[in-house]
N, CA and C atoms of all chains as a GROMACS GRO file, in nm:
protein
  606
    1MET      N    1  -1.725  -0.479   0.207
    1MET     CA    2  -1.698  -0.597   0.304
    1MET      C    3  -1.730  -0.728   0.275
    2SER      N    4  -1.823  -0.750   0.205
    2SER     CA    5  -1.867  -0.876   0.122
    2SER      C    6  -1.766  -0.936   0.020
    3GLY      N    7  -1.686  -0.797  -0.050
    3GLY     CA    8  -1.606  -0.830  -0.176
    3GLY      C    9  -1.514  -0.949  -0.133
    4LYS      N   10  -1.442  -0.991  -0.253
    4LYS     CA   11  -1.340  -1.098  -0.226
    4LYS      C   12  -1.214  -1.048  -0.219
    5THR      N   13  -1.118  -1.153  -0.173
    5THR     CA   14  -0.996  -1.097  -0.157
    5THR      C   15  -0.909  -1.136  -0.246
    6ILE      N   16  -0.837  -1.039  -0.298
    6ILE     CA   17  -0.744  -1.030  -0.420
    6ILE      C   18  -0.598  -1.077  -0.356
    7THR      N   19  -0.504  -1.182  -0.418
    7THR     CA   20  -0.413  -1.216  -0.364
    7THR      C   21  -0.282  -1.200  -0.496
    8ARG      N   22  -0.164  -1.253  -0.420
    8ARG     CA   23  -0.064  -1.256  -0.525
    8ARG      C   24  -0.086  -1.320  -0.663
    9ALA      N   25  -0.134  -1.461  -0.630
    9ALA     CA   26  -0.203  -1.519  -0.747
    9ALA      C   27  -0.256  -1.440  -0.869
   10ASP      N   28  -0.341  -1.333  -0.835
   10ASP     CA   29  -0.415  -1.230  -0.914
   10ASP      C   30  -0.332  -1.163  -0.959
   11LEU      N   31  -0.252  -1.093  -0.877
   11LEU     CA   32  -0.147  -0.989  -0.938
   11LEU      C   33  -0.069  -1.046  -1.051
   12CYS      N   34   0.010  -1.175  -1.007
   12CYS     CA   35   0.082  -1.231  -1.113
   12CYS      C   36  -0.003  -1.275  -1.224
   13GLU      N   37  -0.142  -1.307  -1.224
   13GLU     CA   38  -0.209  -1.339  -1.365
   13GLU      C   39  -0.224  -1.172  -1.418
   14ALA      N   40  -0.259  -1.077  -1.354
   14ALA     CA   41  -0.290  -0.960  -1.418
   14ALA      C   42  -0.123  -0.924  -1.477
   15VAL      N   43  -0.004  -0.949  -1.428
   15VAL     CA   44   0.085  -0.924  -1.490
   15VAL      C   45   0.107  -1.014  -1.618
   16TYR      N   46   0.095  -1.136  -1.595
   16TYR     CA   47   0.109  -1.221  -1.704
   16TYR      C   48   0.018  -1.174  -1.812
   17GLN      N   49  -0.098  -1.119  -1.826
   17GLN     CA   50  -0.194  -1.077  -1.920
   17GLN      C   51  -0.131  -0.938  -1.999
   18LYS      N   52  -0.071  -0.864  -1.906
   18LYS     CA   53  -0.034  -0.756  -1.948
   18LYS      C   54   0.090  -0.749  -2.011
   19VAL      N   55   0.176  -0.823  -1.981
   19VAL     CA   56   0.326  -0.832  -2.026
   19VAL      C   57   0.339  -0.986  -2.095
   20GLY      N   58   0.428  -0.950  -2.186
   20GLY     CA   59   0.437  -1.086  -2.276
   20GLY      C   60   0.567  -1.162  -2.197
   21LEU      N   61   0.534  -1.238  -2.084
   21LEU     CA   62   0.626  -1.307  -2.011
   21LEU      C   63   0.551  -1.443  -1.975
   22SER      N   64   0.640  -1.512  -1.931
   22SER     CA   65   0.597  -1.679  -1.862
   22SER      C   66   0.488  -1.621  -1.748
   23ARG      N   67   0.422  -1.746  -1.722
   23ARG     CA   68   0.382  -1.728  -1.581
   23ARG      C   69   0.457  -1.738  -1.462
   24THR      N   70   0.552  -1.840  -1.470
   24THR     CA   71   0.667  -1.849  -1.392
   24THR      C   72   0.726  -1.719  -1.352
   25GLU      N   73   0.784  -1.648  -1.472
   25GLU     CA   74   0.856  -1.522  -1.477
   25GLU      C   75   0.774  -1.415  -1.415
   26SER      N   76   0.632  -1.392  -1.452
   26SER     CA   77   0.541  -1.307  -1.403
   26SER      C   78   0.525  -1.297  -1.221
   27ALA      N   79   0.560  -1.428  -1.186
   27ALA     CA   80   0.529  -1.449  -1.049
   27ALA      C   81   0.639  -1.434  -0.991
   28ALA      N   82   0.800  -1.441  -1.038
   28ALA     CA   83   0.874  -1.410  -1.004
   28ALA      C   84   0.933  -1.248  -0.987
   29LEU      N   85   0.855  -1.193  -1.078
   29LEU     CA   86   0.858  -1.030  -1.098
   29LEU      C   87   0.774  -0.980  -0.984
   30VAL      N   88   0.671  -1.052  -0.955
   30VAL     CA   89   0.584  -0.965  -0.869
   30VAL      C   90   0.644  -0.945  -0.714
   31GLU      N   91   0.705  -1.076  -0.727
   31GLU     CA   92   0.816  -1.106  -0.594
   31GLU      C   93   0.901  -0.983  -0.595
   32LEU      N   94   0.973  -0.995  -0.701
   32LEU     CA   95   1.092  -0.872  -0.707
   32LEU      C   96   1.048  -0.752  -0.653
   33VAL      N   97   0.936  -0.710  -0.710
   33VAL     CA   98   0.877  -0.551  -0.710
   33VAL      C   99   0.856  -0.557  -0.570
   34LEU      N  100   0.764  -0.618  -0.511
   34LEU     CA  101   0.731  -0.632  -0.392
   34LEU      C  102   0.871  -0.665  -0.261
   35GLY      N  103   0.938  -0.728  -0.308
   35GLY     CA  104   1.074  -0.730  -0.223
   35GLY      C  105   1.192  -0.620  -0.246
   36GLU      N  106   1.158  -0.516  -0.337
   36GLU     CA  107   1.259  -0.414  -0.349
   36GLU      C  108   1.165  -0.300  -0.261
   37ILE      N  109   1.062  -0.299  -0.255
   37ILE     CA  110   0.973  -0.214  -0.194
   37ILE      C  111   0.992  -0.222  -0.037
   38LYS      N  112   1.001  -0.390   0.001
   38LYS     CA  113   1.012  -0.408   0.133
   38LYS      C  114   1.153  -0.353   0.202
   39ASN      N  115   1.244  -0.391   0.098
   39ASN     CA  116   1.391  -0.377   0.130
   39ASN      C  117   1.394  -0.233   0.166
   40CYS      N  118   1.350  -0.121   0.078
   40CYS     CA  119   1.377  -0.002   0.051
   40CYS      C  120   1.302   0.076   0.219
   41LEU      N  121   1.175   0.000   0.265
   41LEU     CA  122   1.101   0.029   0.374
   41LEU      C  123   1.182  -0.001   0.502
   42GLU      N  124   1.249  -0.109   0.475
   42GLU     CA  125   1.350  -0.178   0.588
   42GLU      C  126   1.456  -0.091   0.644
   43ARG      N  127   1.496  -0.010   0.516
   43ARG     CA  128   1.589   0.091   0.542
   43ARG      C  129   1.561   0.205   0.604
   44GLY      N  130   1.419   0.225   0.636
   44GLY     CA  131   1.372   0.363   0.675
   44GLY      C  132   1.333   0.442   0.566
   45GLU      N  133   1.353   0.414   0.410
   45GLU     CA  134   1.329   0.498   0.316
   45GLU      C  135   1.176   0.496   0.272
   46THR      N  136   1.148   0.625   0.264
   46THR     CA  137   0.987   0.641   0.198
   46THR      C  138   0.969   0.600   0.074
   47VAL      N  139   0.889   0.524   0.028
   47VAL     CA  140   0.876   0.468  -0.114
   47VAL      C  141   0.702   0.583  -0.175
   48LYS      N  142   0.763   0.625  -0.237
   48LYS     CA  143   0.648   0.709  -0.331
   48LYS      C  144   0.627   0.658  -0.455
   49LEU      N  145   0.472   0.606  -0.448
   49LEU     CA  146   0.436   0.568  -0.603
   49LEU      C  147   0.319   0.651  -0.660
   50SER      N  148   0.362   0.702  -0.736
   50SER     CA  149   0.261   0.837  -0.822
   50SER      C  150   0.161   0.800  -0.846
   51SER      N  151   0.057   0.831  -0.842
   51SER     CA  152  -0.112   0.815  -0.875
   51SER      C  153  -0.156   0.695  -0.775
   52PHE      N  154  -0.078   0.638  -0.709
   52PHE     CA  155  -0.123   0.534  -0.623
   52PHE      C  156  -0.095   0.585  -0.460
   53GLY      N  157   0.028   0.632  -0.409
   53GLY     CA  158   0.027   0.662  -0.274
   53GLY      C  159   0.162   0.624  -0.222
   54SER      N  160   0.214   0.675  -0.094
   54SER     CA  161   0.370   0.640  -0.062
   54SER      C  162   0.342   0.569   0.079
   55PHE      N  163   0.424   0.481   0.113
   55PHE     CA  164   0.449   0.423   0.203
   55PHE      C  165   0.571   0.497   0.288
   56VAL      N  166   0.535   0.512   0.409
   56VAL     CA  167   0.638   0.620   0.504
   56VAL      C  168   0.664   0.535   0.617
   57VAL      N  169   0.764   0.526   0.669
   57VAL     CA  170   0.830   0.484   0.800
   57VAL      C  171   0.816   0.574   0.906
   58ARG      N  172   0.750   0.518   1.022
   58ARG     CA  173   0.779   0.630   1.142
   58ARG      C  174   0.813   0.559   1.248
   59LYS      N  175   0.909   0.659   1.330
   59LYS     CA  176   0.983   0.610   1.460
   59LYS      C  177   0.900   0.665   1.569
   60LYS      N  178   0.853   0.562   1.646
   60LYS     CA  179   0.786   0.586   1.762
   60LYS      C  180   0.836   0.584   1.872
   61GLY      N  181   0.829   0.674   1.988
   61GLY     CA  182   0.909   0.672   2.116
   61GLY      C  183   0.841   0.605   2.205
   62GLN      N  184   0.926   0.570   2.324
   62GLN     CA  185   0.858   0.474   2.408
   62GLN      C  186   0.749   0.548   2.470
   63ARG      N  187   0.639   0.460   2.515
   63ARG     CA  188   0.518   0.521   2.577
   63ARG      C  189   0.457   0.435   2.667
   64ILE      N  190   0.324   0.462   2.736
   64ILE     CA  191   0.303   0.373   2.850
   64ILE      C  192   0.153   0.336   2.826
   65GLY      N  193   0.151   0.189   2.775
   65GLY     CA  194   0.016   0.158   2.746
   65GLY      C  195  -0.033   0.088   2.846
   66ARG      N  196  -0.168   0.043   2.811
   66ARG     CA  197  -0.248  -0.022   2.939
   66ARG      C  198  -0.288  -0.168   2.902
   67ASN      N  199  -0.271  -0.267   2.956
   67ASN     CA  200  -0.346  -0.383   2.910
   67ASN      C  201  -0.475  -0.378   2.934
   68PRO      N  202  -0.563  -0.378   2.832
   68PRO     CA  203  -0.711  -0.352   2.822
   68PRO      C  204  -0.791  -0.445   2.929
   69LYS      N  205  -0.723  -0.586   2.921
   69LYS     CA  206  -0.796  -0.687   3.008
   69LYS      C  207  -0.754  -0.664   3.160
   70THR      N  208  -0.642  -0.652   3.200
   70THR     CA  209  -0.616  -0.620   3.317
   70THR      C  210  -0.586  -0.496   3.366
   71GLY      N  211  -0.585  -0.393   3.300
   71GLY     CA  212  -0.565  -0.256   3.330
   71GLY      C  213  -0.441  -0.206   3.392
   72LYS      N  214  -0.354  -0.307   3.369
   72LYS     CA  215  -0.235  -0.275   3.443
   72LYS      C  216  -0.115  -0.200   3.334
   73GLU      N  217  -0.074  -0.111   3.374
   73GLU     CA  218   0.042  -0.037   3.275
   73GLU      C  219   0.146  -0.119   3.254
   74VAL      N  220   0.201  -0.071   3.121
   74VAL     CA  221   0.294  -0.162   3.060
   74VAL      C  222   0.343  -0.055   2.971
   75PRO      N  223   0.485  -0.101   2.974
   75PRO     CA  224   0.555   0.035   2.875
   75PRO      C  225   0.575  -0.046   2.754
   76ILE      N  226   0.537   0.053   2.637
   76ILE     CA  227   0.557  -0.012   2.524
   76ILE      C  228   0.703   0.059   2.435
   77SER      N  229   0.789  -0.049   2.407
   77SER     CA  230   0.928  -0.033   2.354
   77SER      C  231   0.888   0.067   2.237
   78PRO      N  232   1.022   0.149   2.202
   78PRO     CA  233   1.013   0.242   2.092
   78PRO      C  234   1.023   0.138   1.958
   79ARG      N  235   0.955   0.191   1.866
   79ARG     CA  236   0.951   0.118   1.744
   79ARG      C  237   0.931   0.152   1.616
   80ARG      N  238   0.944   0.098   1.531
   80ARG     CA  239   0.920   0.167   1.375
   80ARG      C  240   0.775   0.117   1.303
   81VAL      N  241   0.698   0.205   1.260
   81VAL     CA  242   0.571   0.152   1.193
   81VAL      C  243   0.577   0.202   1.076
   82MET      N  244   0.505   0.137   0.975
   82MET     CA  245   0.488   0.181   0.829
   82MET      C  246   0.338   0.227   0.829
   83VAL      N  247   0.334   0.333   0.759
   83VAL     CA  248   0.212   0.381   0.731
   83VAL      C  249   0.203   0.396   0.572
   84PHE      N  250   0.041   0.382   0.512
   84PHE     CA  251   0.057   0.415   0.397
   84PHE      C  252  -0.060   0.510   0.371
   85LYS      N  253  -0.005   0.604   0.287
   85LYS     CA  254  -0.092   0.734   0.241
   85LYS      C  255  -0.134   0.744   0.089
   86PRO      N  256  -0.266   0.720   0.084
   86PRO     CA  257  -0.316   0.711  -0.036
   86PRO      C  258  -0.297   0.836  -0.100
   87SER      N  259  -0.297   0.827  -0.255
   87SER     CA  260  -0.274   0.952  -0.322
   87SER      C  261  -0.424   0.994  -0.344
   88ALA      N  262  -0.454   1.125  -0.411
   88ALA     CA  263  -0.570   1.178  -0.399
   88ALA      C  264  -0.641   1.115  -0.505
   89ILE      N  265  -0.550   1.049  -0.628
   89ILE     CA  266  -0.637   0.966  -0.751
   89ILE      C  267  -0.662   0.848  -0.676
   90LEU      N  268  -0.602   0.806  -0.621
   90LEU     CA  269  -0.651   0.669  -0.568
   90LEU      C  270  -0.797   0.652  -0.484
   91LYS      N  271  -0.782   0.767  -0.386
   91LYS     CA  272  -0.917   0.783  -0.329
   91LYS      C  273  -1.023   0.829  -0.407
   92GLN      N  274  -0.984   0.898  -0.521
   92GLN     CA  275  -1.112   0.928  -0.635
   92GLN      C  276  -1.156   0.810  -0.698
   93CYS      N  277  -1.076   0.719  -0.723
   93CYS     CA  278  -1.087   0.580  -0.779
   93CYS      C  279  -1.206   0.518  -0.678
   94ILE      N  280  -1.150   0.495  -0.586
   94ILE     CA  281  -1.238   0.415  -0.482
   94ILE      C  282  -1.381   0.467  -0.448
   95ASN      N  283  -1.374   0.614  -0.453
   95ASN     CA  284  -1.504   0.681  -0.437
   95ASN      C  285  -1.580   0.657  -0.576
   96GLY      N  286  -1.545   0.590  -0.664
   96GLY     CA  287  -1.604   0.585  -0.782
   96GLY      C  288  -1.613   0.691  -0.900
   97ALA      N  289  -1.518   0.759  -0.866
   97ALA     CA  290  -1.504   0.891  -0.982
   97ALA      C  291  -1.427   0.807  -1.090
   98GLU      N  292  -1.475   0.869  -1.232
   98GLU     CA  293  -1.423   0.823  -1.332
   98GLU      C  294  -1.273   0.909  -1.364
   99VAL      N  295  -1.190   0.860  -1.332
   99VAL     CA  296  -1.036   0.915  -1.368
   99VAL      C  297  -0.963   0.877  -1.484
  100ALA      N  298  -0.927   0.984  -1.554
  100ALA     CA  299  -0.856   0.953  -1.683
  100ALA      C  300  -0.756   0.830  -1.651
  101ASP      N  301  -0.761   0.753  -1.763
  101ASP     CA  302  -0.664   0.640  -1.752
  101ASP      C  303  -0.490   0.706  -1.762
  102GLU      N  304  -0.443   0.738  -1.672
  102GLU     CA  305  -0.296   0.792  -1.722
  102GLU      C  306  -0.189   0.720  -1.756
  103ALA      N  307  -0.236   0.587  -1.721
  103ALA     CA  308  -0.114   0.487  -1.752
  103ALA      C  309  -0.100   0.451  -1.893
  104GLU      N  310   0.000   0.512  -1.954
  104GLU     CA  311   0.000   0.494  -2.078
  104GLU      C  312   0.081   0.348  -2.112
  105ASP      N  313   0.038   0.303  -2.185
  105ASP     CA  314   0.102   0.159  -2.239
  105ASP      C  315   0.055   0.118  -2.381
  106MET      N  316   1.231   0.661  -0.219
  106MET     CA  317   1.215   0.630  -0.355
  106MET      C  318   1.105   0.629  -0.410
  107ILE      N  319   1.130   0.670  -0.532
  107ILE     CA  320   0.987   0.690  -0.611
  107ILE      C  321   0.995   0.580  -0.724
  108LYS      N  322   0.879   0.589  -0.802
  108LYS     CA  323   0.852   0.474  -0.884
  108LYS      C  324   0.956   0.445  -0.992
  109SER      N  325   1.011   0.565  -1.048
  109SER     CA  326   1.088   0.560  -1.150
  109SER      C  327   1.214   0.508  -1.104
  110GLU      N  328   1.262   0.540  -0.972
  110GLU     CA  329   1.378   0.463  -0.906
  110GLU      C  330   1.348   0.315  -0.893
  111LEU      N  331   1.254   0.290  -0.861
  111LEU     CA  332   1.220   0.132  -0.824
  111LEU      C  333   1.244   0.059  -0.943
  112VAL      N  334   1.187   0.129  -1.058
  112VAL     CA  335   1.209   0.068  -1.183
  112VAL      C  336   1.352   0.039  -1.247
  113GLN      N  337   1.422   0.144  -1.215
  113GLN     CA  338   1.556   0.150  -1.261
  113GLN      C  339   1.617   0.056  -1.180
  114HIS      N  340   1.608   0.038  -1.047
  114HIS     CA  341   1.663  -0.055  -0.948
  114HIS      C  342   1.636  -0.168  -1.018
  115ILE      N  343   1.538  -0.234  -1.017
  115ILE     CA  344   1.486  -0.363  -1.035
  115ILE      C  345   1.568  -0.393  -1.190
  116SER      N  346   1.554  -0.290  -1.313
  116SER     CA  347   1.620  -0.342  -1.434
  116SER      C  348   1.753  -0.358  -1.413
  117MET      N  349   1.832  -0.288  -1.348
  117MET     CA  350   1.941  -0.254  -1.313
  117MET      C  351   2.017  -0.424  -1.282
  118SER      N  352   1.932  -0.441  -1.167
  118SER     CA  353   1.980  -0.574  -1.082
  118SER      C  354   1.945  -0.718  -1.160
  119ASN      N  355   1.858  -0.660  -1.298
  119ASN     CA  356   1.813  -0.783  -1.362
  119ASN      C  357   1.838  -0.738  -1.501
  120PRO      N  358   1.956  -0.762  -1.545
  120PRO     CA  359   1.984  -0.719  -1.699
  120PRO      C  360   1.917  -0.790  -1.815
  121HIS      N  361   1.870  -0.896  -1.793
  121HIS     CA  362   1.772  -0.968  -1.918
  121HIS      C  363   1.627  -0.906  -1.924
  122LEU      N  364   1.612  -0.794  -1.838
  122LEU     CA  365   1.483  -0.752  -1.870
  122LEU      C  366   1.472  -0.609  -1.915
  123TYR      N  367   1.392  -0.572  -2.004
  123TYR     CA  368   1.390  -0.439  -2.046
  123TYR      C  369   1.328  -0.336  -1.928
  124GLN      N  370   1.359  -0.201  -1.932
  124GLN     CA  371   1.346  -0.120  -1.847
  124GLN      C  372   1.177  -0.091  -1.865
  125ARG      N  373   1.144  -0.113  -1.996
  125ARG     CA  374   1.003  -0.078  -2.032
  125ARG      C  375   0.908  -0.180  -1.980
  126ASP      N  376   0.946  -0.313  -1.991
  126ASP     CA  377   0.864  -0.413  -1.928
  126ASP      C  378   0.865  -0.402  -1.752
  127VAL      N  379   0.963  -0.392  -1.736
  127VAL     CA  380   0.966  -0.342  -1.571
  127VAL      C  381   0.871  -0.221  -1.525
  128GLU      N  382   0.853  -0.108  -1.602
  128GLU     CA  383   0.772  -0.073  -1.596
  128GLU      C  384   0.625  -0.093  -1.578
  129ASN      N  385   0.601  -0.164  -1.707
  129ASN     CA  386   0.473  -0.214  -1.714
  129ASN      C  387   0.426  -0.315  -1.613
  130ILE      N  388   0.514  -0.375  -1.570
  130ILE     CA  389   0.504  -0.496  -1.473
  130ILE      C  390   0.441  -0.402  -1.328
  131VAL      N  391   0.550  -0.301  -1.309
  131VAL     CA  392   0.487  -0.226  -1.173
  131VAL      C  393   0.363  -0.168  -1.204
  132ASN      N  394   0.332  -0.102  -1.300
  132ASN     CA  395   0.194  -0.050  -1.349
  132ASN      C  396   0.112  -0.151  -1.316
  133ALA      N  397   0.110  -0.253  -1.389
  133ALA     CA  398   0.012  -0.381  -1.390
  133ALA      C  399  -0.022  -0.404  -1.218
  134ILE      N  400   0.089  -0.419  -1.163
  134ILE     CA  401   0.049  -0.446  -0.990
  134ILE      C  402  -0.034  -0.352  -0.945
  135LEU      N  403   0.000  -0.211  -0.959
  135LEU     CA  404  -0.063  -0.100  -0.882
  135LEU      C  405  -0.194  -0.084  -0.940
  136ASN      N  406  -0.193  -0.110  -1.070
  136ASN     CA  407  -0.354  -0.094  -1.127
  136ASN      C  408  -0.439  -0.179  -1.081
  137GLU      N  409  -0.400  -0.315  -1.075
  137GLU     CA  410  -0.462  -0.417  -1.042
  137GLU      C  411  -0.515  -0.401  -0.886
  138ILE      N  412  -0.402  -0.356  -0.796
  138ILE     CA  413  -0.464  -0.309  -0.644
  138ILE      C  414  -0.586  -0.223  -0.658
  139VAL      N  415  -0.540  -0.132  -0.758
  139VAL     CA  416  -0.662   0.002  -0.757
  139VAL      C  417  -0.778  -0.042  -0.800
  140ALA      N  418  -0.787  -0.108  -0.902
  140ALA     CA  419  -0.903  -0.190  -0.957
  140ALA      C  420  -0.983  -0.297  -0.847
  141ALA      N  421  -0.888  -0.365  -0.787
  141ALA     CA  422  -0.971  -0.444  -0.646
  141ALA      C  423  -1.046  -0.363  -0.572
  142MET      N  424  -0.949  -0.250  -0.530
  142MET     CA  425  -1.004  -0.174  -0.426
  142MET      C  426  -1.125  -0.078  -0.486
  143SER      N  427  -1.141  -0.069  -0.613
  143SER     CA  428  -1.246   0.056  -0.676
  143SER      C  429  -1.386  -0.056  -0.650
  144ARG      N  430  -1.356  -0.191  -0.662
  144ARG     CA  431  -1.452  -0.272  -0.652
  144ARG      C  432  -1.501  -0.296  -0.497
  145GLY      N  433  -1.415  -0.251  -0.424
  145GLY     CA  434  -1.455  -0.265  -0.295
  145GLY      C  435  -1.347  -0.422  -0.223
  146ASP      N  436  -1.284  -0.460  -0.305
  146ASP     CA  437  -1.234  -0.599  -0.281
  146ASP      C  438  -1.117  -0.545  -0.177
  147ARG      N  439  -1.053  -0.676  -0.120
  147ARG     CA  440  -0.939  -0.644  -0.039
  147ARG      C  441  -0.806  -0.707  -0.121
  148VAL      N  442  -0.703  -0.647  -0.087
  148VAL     CA  443  -0.593  -0.717  -0.140
  148VAL      C  444  -0.519  -0.744  -0.056
  149GLU      N  445  -0.452  -0.878  -0.046
  149GLU     CA  446  -0.392  -0.919   0.073
  149GLU      C  447  -0.260  -0.997   0.003
  150LEU      N  448  -0.156  -0.901   0.055
  150LEU     CA  449  -0.015  -0.971   0.018
  150LEU      C  450   0.051  -1.000   0.144
  151ARG      N  451   0.068  -1.136   0.152
  151ARG     CA  452   0.130  -1.178   0.269
  151ARG      C  453   0.274  -1.140   0.292
  152GLY      N  454   0.317  -1.104   0.384
  152GLY     CA  455   0.472  -1.073   0.416
  152GLY      C  456   0.480  -0.933   0.396
  153PHE      N  457   0.364  -0.847   0.327
  153PHE     CA  458   0.361  -0.732   0.302
  153PHE      C  459   0.248  -0.659   0.419
  154GLY      N  460   0.170  -0.688   0.360
  154GLY     CA  461   0.019  -0.616   0.411
  154GLY      C  462  -0.071  -0.628   0.331
  155ALA      N  463  -0.224  -0.581   0.385
  155ALA     CA  464  -0.338  -0.584   0.329
  155ALA      C  465  -0.394  -0.448   0.313
  156PHE      N  466  -0.438  -0.454   0.180
  156PHE     CA  467  -0.524  -0.289   0.154
  156PHE      C  468  -0.683  -0.360   0.144
  157SER      N  469  -0.734  -0.258   0.244
  157SER     CA  470  -0.886  -0.283   0.227
  157SER      C  471  -0.949  -0.147   0.192
  158VAL      N  472  -1.087  -0.159   0.211
  158VAL     CA  473  -1.164  -0.028   0.162
  158VAL      C  474  -1.238  -0.001   0.301
  159LYS      N  475  -1.249   0.114   0.353
  159LYS     CA  476  -1.340   0.123   0.472
  159LYS      C  477  -1.456   0.235   0.424
  160ASN      N  478  -1.584   0.195   0.440
  160ASN     CA  479  -1.700   0.275   0.426
  160ASN      C  480  -1.737   0.370   0.529
  161TRP      N  481  -1.732   0.479   0.506
  161TRP     CA  482  -1.790   0.589   0.611
  161TRP      C  483  -1.924   0.610   0.600
  162PRO      N  484  -2.026   0.606   0.685
  162PRO     CA  485  -2.149   0.645   0.656
  162PRO      C  486  -2.172   0.778   0.648
  163ALA      N  487  -2.252   0.845   0.575
  163ALA     CA  488  -2.282   1.007   0.576
  163ALA      C  489  -2.287   1.042   0.717
  164ARG      N  490  -2.285   1.162   0.773
  164ARG     CA  491  -2.265   1.221   0.889
  164ARG      C  492  -2.295   1.364   0.885
  165THR      N  493  -2.322   1.414   1.000
  165THR     CA  494  -2.348   1.569   0.999
  165THR      C  495  -2.230   1.627   1.093
  166GLY      N  496  -2.132   1.687   1.012
  166GLY     CA  497  -2.009   1.744   1.064
  166GLY      C  498  -2.037   1.870   1.112
  167ARG      N  499  -1.931   1.940   1.197
  167ARG     CA  500  -1.930   2.080   1.238
  167ARG      C  501  -1.825   2.151   1.200
  168ASN      N  502  -1.837   2.285   1.147
  168ASN     CA  503  -1.722   2.339   1.104
  168ASN      C  504  -1.647   2.390   1.220
  169PRO      N  505  -1.516   2.365   1.254
  169PRO     CA  506  -1.477   2.384   1.377
  169PRO      C  507  -1.456   2.530   1.419
  170ARG      N  508  -1.456   2.598   1.306
  170ARG     CA  509  -1.431   2.750   1.340
  170ARG      C  510  -1.566   2.823   1.361
  171THR      N  511  -1.670   2.801   1.310
  171THR     CA  512  -1.785   2.859   1.329
  171THR      C  513  -1.904   2.799   1.376
  172GLY      N  514  -1.872   2.661   1.398
  172GLY     CA  515  -1.961   2.577   1.475
  172GLY      C  516  -2.096   2.535   1.387
  173ALA      N  517  -2.081   2.575   1.266
  173ALA     CA  518  -2.216   2.530   1.177
  173ALA      C  519  -2.214   2.406   1.137
  174HIS      N  520  -2.334   2.344   1.150
  174HIS     CA  521  -2.381   2.194   1.102
  174HIS      C  522  -2.308   2.175   0.948
  175VAL      N  523  -2.248   2.107   0.924
  175VAL     CA  524  -2.240   2.074   0.760
  175VAL      C  525  -2.267   1.918   0.743
  176SER      N  526  -2.330   1.897   0.629
  176SER     CA  527  -2.338   1.752   0.623
  176SER      C  528  -2.225   1.664   0.550
  177VAL      N  529  -2.181   1.563   0.584
  177VAL     CA  530  -2.099   1.525   0.500
  177VAL      C  531  -2.120   1.395   0.418
  178ALA      N  532  -2.108   1.378   0.299
  178ALA     CA  533  -2.164   1.247   0.207
  178ALA      C  534  -2.072   1.125   0.266
  179GLN      N  535  -2.134   1.028   0.255
  179GLN     CA  536  -2.105   0.928   0.278
  179GLN      C  537  -1.974   0.884   0.168
  180LYS      N  538  -1.873   0.816   0.203
  180LYS     CA  539  -1.770   0.794   0.157
  180LYS      C  540  -1.660   0.669   0.189
  181SER      N  541  -1.566   0.644   0.098
  181SER     CA  542  -1.496   0.509   0.109
  181SER      C  543  -1.358   0.552   0.091
  182VAL      N  544  -1.280   0.528   0.219
  182VAL     CA  545  -1.141   0.544   0.201
  182VAL      C  546  -1.056   0.431   0.199
  183PRO      N  547  -0.957   0.415   0.121
  183PRO     CA  548  -0.849   0.307   0.092
  183PRO      C  549  -0.771   0.321   0.258
  184PHE      N  550  -0.750   0.168   0.292
  184PHE     CA  551  -0.684   0.165   0.422
  184PHE      C  552  -0.567   0.038   0.418
  185PHE      N  553  -0.473   0.076   0.473
  185PHE     CA  554  -0.377  -0.017   0.451
  185PHE      C  555  -0.328  -0.073   0.583
  186LYS      N  556  -0.314  -0.197   0.588
  186LYS     CA  557  -0.241  -0.252   0.757
  186LYS      C  558  -0.135  -0.363   0.715
  187THR      N  559  -0.034  -0.298   0.779
  187THR     CA  560   0.108  -0.360   0.774
  187THR      C  561   0.087  -0.514   0.821
  188GLY      N  562   0.175  -0.615   0.727
  188GLY     CA  563   0.160  -0.752   0.764
  188GLY      C  564   0.259  -0.750   0.863
  189LYS      N  565   0.232  -0.888   0.946
  189LYS     CA  566   0.292  -0.937   1.056
  189LYS      C  567   0.467  -0.936   1.029
  190GLU      N  568   0.493  -1.006   0.904
  190GLU     CA  569   0.638  -1.008   0.895
  190GLU      C  570   0.698  -0.869   0.833
  191MET      N  571   0.617  -0.803   0.783
  191MET     CA  572   0.676  -0.656   0.746
  191MET      C  573   0.717  -0.568   0.885
  192ARG      N  574   0.599  -0.568   0.957
  192ARG     CA  575   0.634  -0.516   1.072
  192ARG      C  576   0.748  -0.559   1.153
  193GLU      N  577   0.771  -0.686   1.160
  193GLU     CA  578   0.872  -0.746   1.241
  193GLU      C  579   1.002  -0.717   1.167
  194ARG      N  580   1.012  -0.689   1.023
  194ARG     CA  581   1.132  -0.655   0.954
  194ARG      C  582   1.176  -0.520   0.969
  195LEU      N  583   1.077  -0.422   1.011
  195LEU     CA  584   1.095  -0.272   1.029
  195LEU      C  585   1.179  -0.278   1.158
  196ASN      N  586   1.147  -0.385   1.250
  196ASN     CA  587   1.203  -0.349   1.386
  196ASN      C  588   1.338  -0.450   1.411
  197LYS      N  589   1.371  -0.516   1.318
  197LYS     CA  590   1.485  -0.602   1.374
  197LYS      C  591   1.611  -0.570   1.343
  198SER      N  592   1.640  -0.494   1.240
  198SER     CA  593   1.755  -0.410   1.202
  198SER      C  594   1.804  -0.339   1.265
  199ILE      N  595   1.757  -0.194   1.290
  199ILE     CA  596   1.822  -0.096   1.372
  199ILE      C  597   1.709  -0.023   1.452
  200PRO      N  598   1.748  -0.086   1.582
  200PRO     CA  599   1.628  -0.025   1.676
  200PRO      C  600   1.652   0.129   1.673
  201PRO      N  601   1.517   0.203   1.690
  201PRO     CA  602   1.510   0.376   1.667
  201PRO      C  603   1.579   0.426   1.792
  202ALA      N  604   1.629   0.532   1.793
  202ALA     CA  605   1.716   0.605   1.860
  202ALA      C  606   1.608   0.641   1.980
   0.00000   0.00000   0.00000
């Protein structure tokens, strides 16, 4: 809860350290990767990233919701939402289990 | 789309990049997110969403079939919240049937 927040800048720095490209290029590439994932999801496609997790787009039908303040019933329009399903490996990492580093580089 | 397809896609539309490099970049990004979450940090990517870690305390659960008490150890789970821009993008194109 008290941890710090990692942003794009930190990801760019990590890419810059790992790959022999300039900072500007690294930043552009982080953007490119995220952009590609976003485009894919926008098309409604599932994005599976092994040992990380998958992003799935779900369709929700119309339903009746309630304004919690006034108690009034309001229709909630049909929509698409995106969910992230973490992989078992990611869950283990977060619980502090030592997982064999399978990223070969 | 899976990771290898993502890598392929990006290197195809950017012929000046080696596929190996793109692969390393994608892995570097993902590893950095995993490392941050393992430390308990949050990862916020504007326009996409935010990854955070939720800590659940230990509790006594029930086996739904037998009704027996089972102790569930404390655990942390990864959590993702879709960003505002992404949420809007999902719904602007084709409204679901």
